[in-house]
C-alpha positions in Angstrom: -45.1 68.9 -43.8 -45.7 68.5 -47.6 -45.0 72.2 -48.1 -41.7 71.9 -46.3 -40.7 69.1 -48.6 -41.7 71.2 -51.6 -39.5 74.0 -50.4 -36.6 71.6 -50.2 -37.2 70.6 -53.8 -37.3 74.2 -54.9 -34.0 74.9 -53.1 -32.4 71.9 -55.0 -33.8 73.4 -58.2 -32.3 76.7 -57.4 -28.9 75.1 -56.7 -29.0 73.3 -60.0 -29.9 76.5 -61.9 -27.1 78.4 -60.1 -24.6 75.7 -61.1 -25.9 75.8 -64.7 -25.3 79.5 -65.1 -21.9 79.3 -63.4 -22.7 81.1 -60.2 -20.6 80.5 -57.1 -22.6 78.3 -54.7 -21.7 78.4 -51.0 -20.2 75.0 -49.9 -22.6 74.9 -46.9 -25.6 75.1 -49.2 -24.1 72.5 -51.5 -23.9 70.1 -48.5 -27.1 71.0 -46.6 -29.5 70.7 -49.5 -28.3 67.3 -50.7 -28.4 66.0 -47.1 -32.0 67.2 -46.8 -32.9 65.5 -50.1 -31.4 62.2 -48.9 -33.3 62.5 -45.7 -36.5 63.2 -47.7 -35.8 60.3 -50.0 -35.4 57.9 -47.1 -39.1 58.5 -46.1 -40.2 56.1 -48.9 -37.5 54.6 -51.0 -39.8 52.8 -53.4 -41.5 56.0 -54.6 -40.5 57.5 -57.9 -40.1 60.9 -56.3 -37.6 59.5 -53.9 -35.6 58.0 -56.8 -35.7 61.4 -58.5 -34.4 63.0 -55.2 -31.5 60.6 -55.1 -30.6 61.3 -58.7 -30.7 65.1 -58.0 -28.4 64.6 -55.0 -25.9 62.8 -57.2 -26.2 65.6 -59.8 -25.7 68.4 -57.2 -22.7 66.6 -55.6 -21.2 65.9 -59.0 -21.6 69.5 -60.0 -19.3 70.5 -57.1 -16.4 68.4 -58.4 -16.9 68.3 -62.2 -18.3 70.4 -64.9 -21.6 69.1 -66.0 -23.2 70.4 -69.3 -25.8 73.1 -68.5 -28.6 71.3 -70.4 -28.4 68.4 -67.9 -28.5 70.8 -65.0 -31.5 72.7 -66.5 -33.3 69.4 -67.1 -32.7 68.3 -63.5 -33.8 71.7 -62.2 -37.0 71.5 -64.2 -37.9 68.0 -63.0 -37.3 68.8 -59.3 -38.8 72.3 -59.6 -42.1 70.9 -61.0 -42.2 68.3 -58.2 -41.5 71.1 -55.7 -44.2 73.4 -57.0 -46.7 70.5 -57.0 -45.8 69.6 -53.4 -46.0 73.3 -52.4 -49.5 73.6 -53.7 -50.8 70.2 -52.6 
């Protein structure tokens, strides 16, 4: 179960990296991954990891509608990517 949650984090990191480099992201992926992150964050809302998931959802959804500076997207991808790798190897 923890490995699946780590894979969801890595998918979110890849979405943020794709948005940072200006790649075209399929709308279905831009909807599915944030929904998975919201569901994952609802497991335990008081955890700092869940708060990070909610912030990343806001960042991914905002990147659909507005142009966000790449350094913000890279930073978000790094945070969620490290959390995803840690969950994957836990």
